[in-house]
N, C-alpha and C positions, 0 to 999 in steps of 0.2 A: 449342339443346337438342333440339328436335324433329328436326332434321337428324341429329344424333348418334344418336337413337333409331332413326330410319329406317335409318341406316347399319349399326347393330348388328343390326337385324332381318335384313338381307340379307347380312351378313358370312358368309363361307364357312368360317372356321376358329374354333375356340373361343378361340384366342389373340387373334385380331382382335376378336372379340366382347368378351372380357374387357378388352382395352385401351380400347375405346370405352365400355363400361359404367363403367370406372374414371373416364373423363373426365366422364361423366354424374353419377356419384356425387360427384365433386369440385365440380362446378357446383352441384348441389343442396345440398351441405353448406355451401357458402359463401354461397348466395343465398337460401335459404328462411328464413322466420321460424321461430325455434325457441321452443318453449314447454316450460318445465320440467313434468315430470309428477309430481315429488315436491318437497317442501320440508321444511325442519327446523321443528320445533314451537318457537315462541318461549317463553322463560321469562317468565312473568307472575306478578306478586305485587301485593297491595294491602293497605293498612292497614284495620283494622276501621272506622275513622272515615270512610272513603270510601264514598259511596253513589251509585248510578246508573251506575257504570262497567261497561260490557259489552265484553269483548274482541271486536274486529272480525275477520272472516275473512281479511282481507288484511294485517293487522298495523298498520292505522291506525285507532285508536279515536277515535270522535267524543267530544269532551269537553264538549259543550254541556249535557248532562244530568247532569254529575258535580257533586256537592256534598260538602263536608266538614262532619261533625257538630261 
């Protein structure tokens, strides 16, 4: 990757730079860790007899404090 970036820096034509940066972009796209920046809001519902339930921010609700009247 670093060799490609060095090659792009010293390339003499825009076409050659574009070709090399295209290779760099492909490597980065395939190899870097991707983190979503948005997510859908889950549909949550509960009965009135349920107490202690709190929706978790990651979609996994701890149920140890949940009771049913």
